[in-house]
Chimera marker file (.cmm) of the C-alpha trace (Angstrom):
<marker_set name="trace">
<marker id="1" x="0.000" y="0.000" z="0.000" r="1" g="1" b="0" radius="0.5"/>
<marker id="2" x="1.169" y="3.472" z="-0.781" r="1" g="1" b="0" radius="0.5"/>
<marker id="3" x="1.195" y="6.291" z="1.730" r="1" g="1" b="0" radius="0.5"/>
<marker id="4" x="-1.754" y="7.935" z="-0.044" r="1" g="1" b="0" radius="0.5"/>
<marker id="5" x="-3.799" y="4.712" z="0.112" r="1" g="1" b="0" radius="0.5"/>
<marker id="6" x="-3.063" y="4.325" z="3.829" r="1" g="1" b="0" radius="0.5"/>
<marker id="7" x="-4.170" y="7.913" z="4.489" r="1" g="1" b="0" radius="0.5"/>
<marker id="8" x="-7.337" y="7.354" z="2.484" r="1" g="1" b="0" radius="0.5"/>
<marker id="9" x="-8.077" y="4.171" z="4.439" r="1" g="1" b="0" radius="0.5"/>
<marker id="10" x="-7.456" y="5.955" z="7.741" r="1" g="1" b="0" radius="0.5"/>
<marker id="11" x="-9.830" y="8.758" z="6.827" r="1" g="1" b="0" radius="0.5"/>
<marker id="12" x="-12.474" y="6.248" z="5.768" r="1" g="1" b="0" radius="0.5"/>
<marker id="13" x="-12.150" y="4.345" z="9.060" r="1" g="1" b="0" radius="0.5"/>
<marker id="14" x="-12.317" y="7.550" z="11.105" r="1" g="1" b="0" radius="0.5"/>
<marker id="15" x="-15.422" y="8.738" z="9.254" r="1" g="1" b="0" radius="0.5"/>
<marker id="16" x="-17.120" y="5.381" z="9.793" r="1" g="1" b="0" radius="0.5"/>
<marker id="17" x="-16.315" y="5.417" z="13.523" r="1" g="1" b="0" radius="0.5"/>
<marker id="18" x="-17.729" y="8.929" z="13.861" r="1" g="1" b="0" radius="0.5"/>
<marker id="19" x="-20.856" y="7.856" z="11.983" r="1" g="1" b="0" radius="0.5"/>
<marker id="20" x="-21.315" y="4.819" z="14.249" r="1" g="1" b="0" radius="0.5"/>
<marker id="21" x="-20.785" y="6.947" z="17.348" r="1" g="1" b="0" radius="0.5"/>
<marker id="22" x="-23.464" y="9.402" z="16.281" r="1" g="1" b="0" radius="0.5"/>
<marker id="23" x="-25.917" y="6.643" z="15.400" r="1" g="1" b="0" radius="0.5"/>
<marker id="24" x="-25.477" y="4.919" z="18.759" r="1" g="1" b="0" radius="0.5"/>
<marker id="25" x="-27.065" y="7.883" z="20.541" r="1" g="1" b="0" radius="0.5"/>
<marker id="26" x="-24.259" y="7.999" z="23.072" r="1" g="1" b="0" radius="0.5"/>
<marker id="27" x="-23.297" y="11.075" z="25.020" r="1" g="1" b="0" radius="0.5"/>
<marker id="28" x="-21.211" y="13.543" z="23.077" r="1" g="1" b="0" radius="0.5"/>
<marker id="29" x="-18.692" y="15.772" z="24.790" r="1" g="1" b="0" radius="0.5"/>
<marker id="30" x="-18.087" y="18.122" z="21.901" r="1" g="1" b="0" radius="0.5"/>
<marker id="31" x="-19.503" y="21.576" z="22.416" r="1" g="1" b="0" radius="0.5"/>
<marker id="32" x="-19.481" y="24.607" z="20.217" r="1" g="1" b="0" radius="0.5"/>
<marker id="33" x="-21.133" y="26.782" z="22.843" r="1" g="1" b="0" radius="0.5"/>
<marker id="34" x="-18.751" y="28.976" z="24.857" r="1" g="1" b="0" radius="0.5"/>
<marker id="35" x="-21.132" y="28.961" z="27.828" r="1" g="1" b="0" radius="0.5"/>
<marker id="36" x="-21.115" y="25.156" z="27.995" r="1" g="1" b="0" radius="0.5"/>
<marker id="37" x="-17.342" y="25.144" z="27.828" r="1" g="1" b="0" radius="0.5"/>
<marker id="38" x="-17.103" y="27.757" z="30.598" r="1" g="1" b="0" radius="0.5"/>
<marker id="39" x="-19.468" y="25.767" z="32.847" r="1" g="1" b="0" radius="0.5"/>
<marker id="40" x="-17.374" y="22.638" z="32.312" r="1" g="1" b="0" radius="0.5"/>
<marker id="41" x="-14.188" y="24.539" z="33.107" r="1" g="1" b="0" radius="0.5"/>
<marker id="42" x="-15.843" y="25.988" z="36.225" r="1" g="1" b="0" radius="0.5"/>
<marker id="43" x="-16.735" y="22.492" z="37.422" r="1" g="1" b="0" radius="0.5"/>
<marker id="44" x="-13.156" y="21.342" z="36.847" r="1" g="1" b="0" radius="0.5"/>
<marker id="45" x="-11.724" y="24.307" z="38.749" r="1" g="1" b="0" radius="0.5"/>
<marker id="46" x="-14.102" y="23.810" z="41.673" r="1" g="1" b="0" radius="0.5"/>
<marker id="47" x="-13.153" y="20.139" z="41.859" r="1" g="1" b="0" radius="0.5"/>
<marker id="48" x="-9.471" y="21.061" z="41.898" r="1" g="1" b="0" radius="0.5"/>
<marker id="49" x="-10.128" y="23.703" z="44.562" r="1" g="1" b="0" radius="0.5"/>
<marker id="50" x="-11.690" y="21.059" z="46.828" r="1" g="1" b="0" radius="0.5"/>
<marker id="51" x="-8.802" y="18.695" z="46.179" r="1" g="1" b="0" radius="0.5"/>
<marker id="52" x="-6.182" y="21.359" z="46.954" r="1" g="1" b="0" radius="0.5"/>
<marker id="53" x="-8.018" y="22.389" z="50.135" r="1" g="1" b="0" radius="0.5"/>
<marker id="54" x="-7.984" y="18.782" z="51.351" r="1" g="1" b="0" radius="0.5"/>
<marker id="55" x="-4.247" y="18.582" z="50.632" r="1" g="1" b="0" radius="0.5"/>
<marker id="56" x="-3.680" y="21.984" z="52.283" r="1" g="1" b="0" radius="0.5"/>
<marker id="57" x="-2.055" y="23.337" z="49.109" r="1" g="1" b="0" radius="0.5"/>
<marker id="58" x="-3.211" y="26.897" z="49.682" r="1" g="1" b="0" radius="0.5"/>
<marker id="59" x="-1.181" y="28.561" z="46.927" r="1" g="1" b="0" radius="0.5"/>
<marker id="60" x="-2.944" y="26.389" z="44.366" r="1" g="1" b="0" radius="0.5"/>
<marker id="61" x="-6.270" y="27.183" z="46.078" r="1" g="1" b="0" radius="0.5"/>
<marker id="62" x="-5.654" y="30.870" z="45.517" r="1" g="1" b="0" radius="0.5"/>
<marker id="63" x="-5.024" y="30.278" z="41.813" r="1" g="1" b="0" radius="0.5"/>
<marker id="64" x="-8.208" y="28.210" z="41.512" r="1" g="1" b="0" radius="0.5"/>
<marker id="65" x="-10.243" y="30.894" z="43.296" r="1" g="1" b="0" radius="0.5"/>
<marker id="66" x="-9.050" y="33.472" z="40.776" r="1" g="1" b="0" radius="0.5"/>
<marker id="67" x="-9.988" y="31.155" z="37.902" r="1" g="1" b="0" radius="0.5"/>
<marker id="68" x="-13.373" y="30.396" z="39.479" r="1" g="1" b="0" radius="0.5"/>
<marker id="69" x="-14.112" y="34.091" z="39.951" r="1" g="1" b="0" radius="0.5"/>
<marker id="70" x="-13.217" y="34.831" z="36.324" r="1" g="1" b="0" radius="0.5"/>
<marker id="71" x="-15.363" y="31.966" z="35.044" r="1" g="1" b="0" radius="0.5"/>
<marker id="72" x="-18.321" y="32.908" z="37.249" r="1" g="1" b="0" radius="0.5"/>
<marker id="73" x="-18.154" y="36.463" z="35.916" r="1" g="1" b="0" radius="0.5"/>
<marker id="74" x="-18.100" y="35.116" z="32.365" r="1" g="1" b="0" radius="0.5"/>
<marker id="75" x="-20.975" y="32.710" z="33.003" r="1" g="1" b="0" radius="0.5"/>
<marker id="76" x="-22.916" y="35.262" z="35.026" r="1" g="1" b="0" radius="0.5"/>
<marker id="77" x="-22.843" y="37.678" z="32.125" r="1" g="1" b="0" radius="0.5"/>
<marker id="78" x="-24.102" y="34.956" z="29.766" r="1" g="1" b="0" radius="0.5"/>
<marker id="79" x="-26.121" y="32.614" z="31.963" r="1" g="1" b="0" radius="0.5"/>
<marker id="80" x="-27.379" y="34.537" z="34.982" r="1" g="1" b="0" radius="0.5"/>
<marker id="81" x="-25.093" y="33.023" z="37.647" r="1" g="1" b="0" radius="0.5"/>
<marker id="82" x="-24.349" y="35.248" z="40.656" r="1" g="1" b="0" radius="0.5"/>
<marker id="83" x="-23.153" y="32.853" z="43.388" r="1" g="1" b="0" radius="0.5"/>
<marker id="84" x="-20.214" y="33.781" z="45.594" r="1" g="1" b="0" radius="0.5"/>
<marker id="85" x="-17.103" y="31.610" z="45.893" r="1" g="1" b="0" radius="0.5"/>
<link id1="1" id2="2" r="1" g="1" b="0" radius="0.2"/>
<link id1="2" id2="3" r="1" g="1" b="0" radius="0.2"/>
<link id1="3" id2="4" r="1" g="1" b="0" radius="0.2"/>
<link id1="4" id2="5" r="1" g="1" b="0" radius="0.2"/>
<link id1="5" id2="6" r="1" g="1" b="0" radius="0.2"/>
<link id1="6" id2="7" r="1" g="1" b="0" radius="0.2"/>
<link id1="7" id2="8" r="1" g="1" b="0" radius="0.2"/>
<link id1="8" id2="9" r="1" g="1" b="0" radius="0.2"/>
<link id1="9" id2="10" r="1" g="1" b="0" radius="0.2"/>
<link id1="10" id2="11" r="1" g="1" b="0" radius="0.2"/>
<link id1="11" id2="12" r="1" g="1" b="0" radius="0.2"/>
<link id1="12" id2="13" r="1" g="1" b="0" radius="0.2"/>
<link id1="13" id2="14" r="1" g="1" b="0" radius="0.2"/>
<link id1="14" id2="15" r="1" g="1" b="0" radius="0.2"/>
<link id1="15" id2="16" r="1" g="1" b="0" radius="0.2"/>
<link id1="16" id2="17" r="1" g="1" b="0" radius="0.2"/>
<link id1="17" id2="18" r="1" g="1" b="0" radius="0.2"/>
<link id1="18" id2="19" r="1" g="1" b="0" radius="0.2"/>
<link id1="19" id2="20" r="1" g="1" b="0" radius="0.2"/>
<link id1="20" id2="21" r="1" g="1" b="0" radius="0.2"/>
<link id1="21" id2="22" r="1" g="1" b="0" radius="0.2"/>
<link id1="22" id2="23" r="1" g="1" b="0" radius="0.2"/>
<link id1="23" id2="24" r="1" g="1" b="0" radius="0.2"/>
<link id1="24" id2="25" r="1" g="1" b="0" radius="0.2"/>
<link id1="25" id2="26" r="1" g="1" b="0" radius="0.2"/>
<link id1="26" id2="27" r="1" g="1" b="0" radius="0.2"/>
<link id1="27" id2="28" r="1" g="1" b="0" radius="0.2"/>
<link id1="28" id2="29" r="1" g="1" b="0" radius="0.2"/>
<link id1="29" id2="30" r="1" g="1" b="0" radius="0.2"/>
<link id1="30" id2="31" r="1" g="1" b="0" radius="0.2"/>
<link id1="31" id2="32" r="1" g="1" b="0" radius="0.2"/>
<link id1="32" id2="33" r="1" g="1" b="0" radius="0.2"/>
<link id1="33" id2="34" r="1" g="1" b="0" radius="0.2"/>
<link id1="34" id2="35" r="1" g="1" b="0" radius="0.2"/>
<link id1="35" id2="36" r="1" g="1" b="0" radius="0.2"/>
<link id1="36" id2="37" r="1" g="1" b="0" radius="0.2"/>
<link id1="37" id2="38" r="1" g="1" b="0" radius="0.2"/>
<link id1="38" id2="39" r="1" g="1" b="0" radius="0.2"/>
<link id1="39" id2="40" r="1" g="1" b="0" radius="0.2"/>
<link id1="40" id2="41" r="1" g="1" b="0" radius="0.2"/>
<link id1="41" id2="42" r="1" g="1" b="0" radius="0.2"/>
<link id1="42" id2="43" r="1" g="1" b="0" radius="0.2"/>
<link id1="43" id2="44" r="1" g="1" b="0" radius="0.2"/>
<link id1="44" id2="45" r="1" g="1" b="0" radius="0.2"/>
<link id1="45" id2="46" r="1" g="1" b="0" radius="0.2"/>
<link id1="46" id2="47" r="1" g="1" b="0" radius="0.2"/>
<link id1="47" id2="48" r="1" g="1" b="0" radius="0.2"/>
<link id1="48" id2="49" r="1" g="1" b="0" radius="0.2"/>
<link id1="49" id2="50" r="1" g="1" b="0" radius="0.2"/>
<link id1="50" id2="51" r="1" g="1" b="0" radius="0.2"/>
<link id1="51" id2="52" r="1" g="1" b="0" radius="0.2"/>
<link id1="52" id2="53" r="1" g="1" b="0" radius="0.2"/>
<link id1="53" id2="54" r="1" g="1" b="0" radius="0.2"/>
<link id1="54" id2="55" r="1" g="1" b="0" radius="0.2"/>
<link id1="55" id2="56" r="1" g="1" b="0" radius="0.2"/>
<link id1="56" id2="57" r="1" g="1" b="0" radius="0.2"/>
<link id1="57" id2="58" r="1" g="1" b="0" radius="0.2"/>
<link id1="58" id2="59" r="1" g="1" b="0" radius="0.2"/>
<link id1="59" id2="60" r="1" g="1" b="0" radius="0.2"/>
<link id1="60" id2="61" r="1" g="1" b="0" radius="0.2"/>
<link id1="61" id2="62" r="1" g="1" b="0" radius="0.2"/>
<link id1="62" id2="63" r="1" g="1" b="0" radius="0.2"/>
<link id1="63" id2="64" r="1" g="1" b="0" radius="0.2"/>
<link id1="64" id2="65" r="1" g="1" b="0" radius="0.2"/>
<link id1="65" id2="66" r="1" g="1" b="0" radius="0.2"/>
<link id1="66" id2="67" r="1" g="1" b="0" radius="0.2"/>
<link id1="67" id2="68" r="1" g="1" b="0" radius="0.2"/>
<link id1="68" id2="69" r="1" g="1" b="0" radius="0.2"/>
<link id1="69" id2="70" r="1" g="1" b="0" radius="0.2"/>
<link id1="70" id2="71" r="1" g="1" b="0" radius="0.2"/>
<link id1="71" id2="72" r="1" g="1" b="0" radius="0.2"/>
<link id1="72" id2="73" r="1" g="1" b="0" radius="0.2"/>
<link id1="73" id2="74" r="1" g="1" b="0" radius="0.2"/>
<link id1="74" id2="75" r="1" g="1" b="0" radius="0.2"/>
<link id1="75" id2="76" r="1" g="1" b="0" radius="0.2"/>
<link id1="76" id2="77" r="1" g="1" b="0" radius="0.2"/>
<link id1="77" id2="78" r="1" g="1" b="0" radius="0.2"/>
<link id1="78" id2="79" r="1" g="1" b="0" radius="0.2"/>
<link id1="79" id2="80" r="1" g="1" b="0" radius="0.2"/>
<link id1="80" id2="81" r="1" g="1" b="0" radius="0.2"/>
<link id1="81" id2="82" r="1" g="1" b="0" radius="0.2"/>
<link id1="82" id2="83" r="1" g="1" b="0" radius="0.2"/>
<link id1="83" id2="84" r="1" g="1" b="0" radius="0.2"/>
<link id1="84" id2="85" r="1" g="1" b="0" radius="0.2"/>
</marker_set>
């Protein structure tokens, strides 16, 4: 097989896998919405904040609090969230 044929086969396999994934009705994690992405990032940061607090890594907690505040401001402007940290 030539390099071009292998690439063509790879693309065909990838397209078929994507098609099967969409047909299965499974959960998709791809988002094109900035708000959804920001909410996911907020959840990740809050999880890390809890982890760092348990480990008493307070410098990392401070960084996470800054990130959380920034994300809440972004989400609040778009999605109506006004909770405090």
